[in-house]
C-alpha positions in Angstrom: -17.0 2.5 -2.9 -15.9 5.5 -0.8 -15.4 4.5 2.8 -15.6 7.1 5.6 -12.3 8.6 6.7 -13.2 8.1 10.4 -13.9 4.4 9.8 -10.7 3.8 7.9 -8.4 5.5 10.4 -9.9 4.2 13.7 -10.4 0.6 12.6 -7.1 0.2 10.8 -5.1 1.7 13.7 -7.0 -0.5 16.2 -6.6 -3.6 14.1 -3.0 -4.0 15.2 -4.2 -4.7 18.7 -7.4 -6.5 17.8 -8.0 -10.2 18.1 -7.9 -11.7 14.6 -11.2 -12.9 13.2 -11.5 -15.3 10.4 -15.2 -14.8 9.6 -14.3 -13.8 6.0 -11.9 -16.6 5.4 -12.5 -19.9 3.6 -8.8 -20.8 3.7 -6.8 -20.7 6.8 -4.6 -17.5 6.9 -6.1 -16.1 3.6 -8.9 -13.6 3.2 -11.9 -14.3 1.0 -14.0 -11.3 0.0 -17.5 -10.9 -1.5 -17.9 -9.4 -4.9 -19.2 -5.8 -4.8 -21.0 -4.4 -7.8 -20.4 -0.9 -6.4 -16.6 -1.2 -6.9 -14.9 -0.9 -10.3 -13.8 -4.4 -11.2 -10.1 -3.5 -11.4 -10.2 -2.8 -7.6 -12.9 -5.2 -6.4 -11.0 -7.6 -4.2 -12.1 -11.2 -4.0 -9.0 -12.8 -2.4 -5.9 -11.7 -0.5 -3.1 -13.8 0.8 0.6 -13.7 1.8 2.5 -17.0 1.5 6.1 -18.1 1.7 7.5 -19.5 -1.5 11.1 -20.5 -1.3 13.2 -17.4 -0.3 10.3 -15.0 -0.9 7.1 -13.8 0.7 4.5 -13.5 -2.0 1.8 -10.9 -1.5 -1.3 -11.5 -3.6 -4.6 -9.9 -4.3 -7.2 -11.2 -6.8 -9.9 -8.9 -8.3 -13.0 -9.5 -10.4 -11.6 -7.6 -13.4 -8.2 -7.1 -15.0 -5.6 -6.1 -12.3 -3.7 -3.0 -13.0 -5.8 -2.0 -16.0 -7.0 1.3 -14.5 -4.6 4.3 -14.1 -5.2 7.7 -12.7 -5.8 10.5 -15.2 -2.6 12.6 -15.8 -2.9 16.1 -14.3 0.3 17.5 -15.7 1.6 18.7 -12.3 2.6 17.4 -9.0 0.0 19.4 -7.1 -3.2 17.3 -7.0 -1.6 14.3 -8.7 -3.5 11.1 -8.1 -2.2 7.7 -7.1 -3.9 4.3 -7.5 -2.7 1.4 -5.3 -3.1 -2.2 -4.2 -2.1 -2.2 -0.6 -1.4 -4.8 2.1 -1.5 -3.2 5.6 0.4 -5.4 8.0 1.2 -5.8 11.7 4.9 -5.7 10.9 6.8 -3.0 12.8 8.1 -0.1 10.7 11.6 -1.1 11.8 11.3 -4.3 9.8 12.2 -2.5 6.6 14.6 0.1 7.9 12.5 2.9 9.4 12.6 3.9 13.0 10.4 1.6 15.2 6.7 2.2 15.9 6.1 4.8 13.3 2.7 3.7 12.2 1.1 1.0 10.0 3.7 -0.6 7.8 2.1 -1.4 4.4 3.3 -2.9 1.2 1.8 -1.2 -1.9 1.9 -1.5 -5.6 1.2 1.9 -7.1 0.9 3.9 -10.3 0.9 7.7 -10.7 1.6 9.3 -14.1 2.5 12.8 -12.8 5.7 12.0 -10.8 8.4 9.4 -10.3 9.4 8.2 -6.9 11.7 5.3 -7.9 14.9 7.1 -8.7 17.1 4.0 -8.5 15.1 2.2 -11.3 14.4 2.7 -15.0 11.1 0.8 -15.3 10.5 1.6 -19.0 14.1 1.0 -20.0 14.5 4.3 -21.9 17.7 5.4 -20.0 15.8 7.9 -17.9 15.2 6.9 -14.3 12.9 9.9 -13.5 10.0 9.4 -15.9 8.5 6.1 -14.9 5.7 6.9 -12.4 3.1 5.8 -15.0 4.4 2.2 -14.6 3.3 0.1 -11.7 6.0 -0.2 -9.0 6.4 -1.3 -5.3 6.7 0.7 -2.1 6.8 0.2 1.6 4.8 3.1 3.2 4.0 4.0 6.8 0.3 5.1 7.2 -0.9 7.3 10.1 -4.1 9.3 10.7 -4.1 13.0 10.0 -7.2 15.2 10.2 -5.5 17.7 7.8 -6.3 15.1 5.1 -10.0 15.1 6.2 -11.5 14.1 9.5 -10.0 10.8 10.5 -8.2 10.4 7.2 -5.0 8.4 6.7 -1.8 9.7 5.0 1.7 8.4 4.2 3.6 9.8 7.2 5.5 13.0 6.6 9.1 13.5 7.7 9.0 16.6 9.9 11.2 19.4 8.7 14.5 19.4 10.5 14.2 15.8 11.8 16.6 13.0 10.9 14.7 9.7 11.2 16.2 6.3 10.4 15.3 5.5 6.7 15.8 2.5 4.4 18.8 2.5 2.0 16.3 2.7 -0.9 14.4 5.7 0.5 13.6 7.8 -2.6 14.6 11.2 -1.1 11.1 12.4 -0.5 9.9 13.9 2.8 7.8 10.8 3.5 8.1 7.5 5.3 8.2 5.7 2.0 10.6 3.2 0.5 11.2 2.2 -3.1 12.6 -1.3 -2.9 12.0 -2.3 -6.5 10.5 -5.7 -5.7 9.5 -8.1 -8.5 5.8 -8.0 -9.3 3.3 -9.3 -11.8 -0.2 -8.2 -12.9 -1.6 -11.4 -14.3 -5.2 -11.2 -15.5 -7.1 -10.8 -12.2 -4.1 -11.2 -9.9 -1.7 -8.7 -8.3 1.5 -10.4 -7.1 4.5 -8.8 -5.3 7.5 -10.9 -4.4 9.4 -9.7 -1.3 12.7 -11.4 -0.4 12.5 -12.9 3.1 16.0 -11.4 3.7 14.5 -7.9 3.2 12.4 -8.5 6.3 14.9 -10.4 8.4 12.9 -13.6 7.9 9.9 -12.6 10.0 7.6 -14.7 12.1 4.0 -14.9 10.9 2.2 -11.5 10.8 -1.3 -10.2 10.2 -2.4 -8.4 7.1 -5.3 -7.1 5.1 -5.9 -6.2 1.4 -7.0 -2.8 0.3 -7.4 -1.0 -3.0 -7.2 2.8 -2.7 -6.7 6.2 -4.3 -4.3 8.8 -2.8 -3.6 12.4 -3.8 -0.8 14.8 -3.5 -1.7 17.9 -1.5 -2.6 20.8 -3.8 -0.2 23.0 -1.8 2.5 20.3 -2.1 3.4 20.4 1.6 2.7 18.3 4.7 0.4 16.5 4.7 1.9 15.6 1.3 0.2 12.4 0.4 -3.3 11.6 1.7 -5.6 8.6 1.3 -8.6 10.1 -0.4 -10.6 7.0 -1.5 -10.8 3.4 -0.3 -12.2 1.4 -3.1 -12.4 -2.0 -1.4 -11.2 -3.8 1.8 -10.6 -7.5 1.6 -11.8 -8.2 5.2 -14.7 -5.7 5.0 -13.7 -4.1 8.3 -9.9 -3.6 8.2 -9.4 -6.1 11.0 -6.2 -7.6 9.5 -7.6 -11.1 9.7 -5.0 -12.6 7.3 -2.0 -14.5 8.6 1.1 -14.9 6.5 1.9 -18.6 5.8 
């Protein structure tokens, strides 16, 4: 399912100010989603939730198929490289994870992209090389903002303007983007996507709003700002990007 760029950008940005609606929920704080035959099963969300378990926040999505089973096709170059992702847009301020405040929509993402590695601190495949692991699923914090250069009303991962010196997390991967590579524990278990975020990493936050999204992104063919655009939204847990979920 390809969702219009205008719909994505305007509704997701407005969601942070919107009154939460639980029309899609069958469990308080969680989001139940209808099965869609138009969405590939690996990305067809049926449930999204964020719960506190001990010292961690557990971000979860359930899909109709096998989670994480579908990877982008390798292009052999950074230009035009594709990214697949499971994303939790939140109402958390960007400052919660070490960025400057009020930069955009802070989102947790589990991503895979076989043409580049953006987790320089970690050796996901254990081969002694920390720069060749982009084809393994891994976690990010990203800040999303609209940019018409990605397509009318489209979202992107926010670029760091040339010559600027914004505040960045200590695990920032040295890319010109508002992106963090925290190396959170995660699991892809049959139909479930699970990412475990230490509460201490967020300063033990109060309850926040969230949604669940599966999406495709792409590196700009010219490899400059906008560098990483959202090009496809496969599914949205709430159906309208209203962030109806409440962390528990």
